[in-house]
N, C-alpha and C positions, 0 to 999 in steps of 0.2 A: 504494500500500500504506500509505503514511503516513496518508492520509485515512481509511482503514479502521481503522487503529490508534487514531487520535484519536477517531473516532466510537464505537468500542468502549469506549474509556476513559471517554468522557462518559456513555455508557449505563450502564457498570458503576458509576461514581460516583453516578449518579442512582438506580440501582436498589437499592443497598444489598445486604444478604445474600440477598435473594430475587430472583434473576436470572430474568427472563422467558425463555421458551423461545427467543424470537427472538435474544436475546443469546447464548445458548449456541450457537445455530446460526451466528451471526456469527463467534464465536470459532473454531468448527470450520472455516468457510469460509476464514478468515484463515490458519489453520494449513495448510490444503490449498493455499492460494495460495503460501505460503512454501515448501512442499515442491515445488510445481510450478516455482517460480522457481529453486530449486536444481537441478532437473532440466532447466533451460533450456526449459521448456514455457511460454514467455512469454505466449502468447495465452490459455491456460487460466489462468495465474496472474493475469492482468489481469481476466479474467471473474470469477474467484473473489473477488478483492479488491473489485471493484465490487459483487458480490452481498453480501459481508461488510459493506460500508459501508451498503448498503440495509437489511440485517437489523438492524444496529446502530441506524440511524435509526428503524426500526420499534420496536425495544425502547425507545429513548429516548422516543418518542412515547407508547407504551403506559404507560410509567412516569409520564410527566407527566399523562396522562389519569387514572390511578389517584390521583395526588396531588391533582389538581383535584377529583375526586369526594370525596376525604377532607378537603378544605379545607386541605391543606398548601400552602406557598408556596416 
């Protein structure tokens, strides 16, 4: 879960105010993972956390692609 949180933070910091849909989805998945953890549904919590990390990585990648196209560094 910590990896997902860190990935979401990195994507959020890189995206600024205009968050890509994949970042919003990552945050939703992380919230669901945390809910599942509280319910002791560990397997589903792990799946959701891994999915959240993946979506956050996708959001970060898309943010960097847009920055590259716009000439930002």
